[in-house]
C-alpha positions as CSV (number, residue, x, y, z in Angstrom):
1,X,0.0,0.0,0.0
2,X,2.9,2.3,0.6
3,X,3.9,2.1,-3.1
4,X,0.4,3.2,-4.2
5,X,1.1,6.6,-2.7
6,X,4.7,6.9,-4.0
7,X,6.2,7.6,-0.6
8,X,9.6,9.2,-0.9
9,X,12.5,7.2,0.5
10,X,13.2,9.7,3.2
11,X,9.6,9.2,4.6
12,X,9.1,5.5,4.3
13,X,10.2,4.5,7.8
14,X,8.1,7.2,9.4
15,X,5.2,6.4,7.2
16,X,5.4,2.7,8.2
17,X,5.4,3.8,11.9
18,X,2.3,6.0,11.3
19,X,0.5,3.1,9.5
20,X,0.9,0.9,12.6
21,X,-1.0,3.5,14.6
22,X,-4.0,3.4,12.2
23,X,-6.8,0.9,12.4
24,X,-7.5,-1.2,9.4
25,X,-10.5,0.9,8.5
26,X,-8.3,4.0,8.3
27,X,-5.6,2.2,6.3
28,X,-8.2,1.2,3.8
29,X,-9.2,4.8,3.2
30,X,-7.0,6.3,0.5
31,X,-7.8,9.9,1.6
32,X,-6.6,9.2,5.1
33,X,-3.4,7.7,3.8
34,X,-2.8,10.6,1.5
35,X,-3.5,13.1,4.3
36,X,-1.1,11.3,6.6
37,X,1.6,11.5,4.0
38,X,0.9,15.1,3.4
39,X,1.1,15.9,7.1
40,X,4.3,13.9,7.3
41,X,5.9,15.9,4.6
42,X,4.7,19.3,5.9
43,X,5.2,19.0,9.6
44,X,7.0,15.7,10.4
45,X,6.0,12.6,12.2
46,X,4.7,14.2,15.3
47,X,2.2,16.4,13.4
48,X,1.1,13.4,11.2
49,X,0.6,11.3,14.3
50,X,-1.6,14.0,15.8
51,X,-3.7,14.1,12.7
52,X,-4.1,10.3,12.8
53,X,-5.2,10.5,16.4
54,X,-7.9,13.0,15.3
55,X,-9.0,10.7,12.6
56,X,-9.3,7.8,15.2
57,X,-11.3,10.0,17.5
58,X,-13.6,11.1,14.8
59,X,-14.1,7.5,13.6
60,X,-14.8,6.2,17.1
61,X,-17.3,9.0,17.7
62,X,-19.1,8.2,14.4
63,X,-19.2,4.5,15.4
64,X,-20.7,5.4,18.8
65,X,-23.3,7.6,17.2
66,X,-24.2,4.9,14.7
67,X,-24.5,2.2,17.4
68,X,-26.6,4.5,19.5
69,X,-29.0,5.0,16.6
70,X,-29.3,1.3,16.2
71,X,-30.0,0.8,19.9
72,X,-32.6,3.7,19.9
73,X,-34.3,2.2,16.8
74,X,-34.6,-1.2,18.5
75,X,-36.0,0.4,21.7
76,X,-38.5,2.4,19.6
77,X,-39.6,-0.7,17.8
78,X,-40.0,-2.6,21.1
79,X,-42.0,0.3,22.6
80,X,-44.3,0.4,19.5
81,X,-45.0,-3.3,19.7
82,X,-45.7,-3.2,23.4
83,X,-47.6,0.0,24.0
84,X,-51.1,-1.5,23.9
85,X,-50.3,-4.5,26.0
86,X,-48.6,-2.6,28.8
87,X,-51.5,-0.3,29.3
88,X,-54.0,-3.1,29.3
89,X,-52.1,-5.0,31.9
90,X,-51.7,-1.9,34.1
91,X,-55.5,-1.2,34.0
92,X,-56.3,-4.9,34.6
93,X,-54.0,-4.9,37.6
94,X,-55.8,-1.8,39.0
95,X,-59.2,-3.4,38.5
96,X,-58.1,-6.6,40.5
97,X,-56.8,-4.4,43.3
98,X,-60.2,-2.6,43.5
99,X,-62.1,-5.9,44.0
């Protein structure tokens, strides 16, 4: 994958170290790889590592939001299925207590 971006010889070792910090999802994204190489060329390994950390944080946040939406959808579906039954049981229990 390094050859696909034509990494100059002077940056290859640093670029390999940066790739080890990335998750597989980030390594599969060509835009992330190109950005990491650009930051490496412009500001060095420390700046590029910082940018990768920001990508990781953004990726983790998006995953949490997506998972949260899935959980909320499941909860909403369960509430929609059980609304009528829950009210009937509650009113039936109140009638039994009154007797």
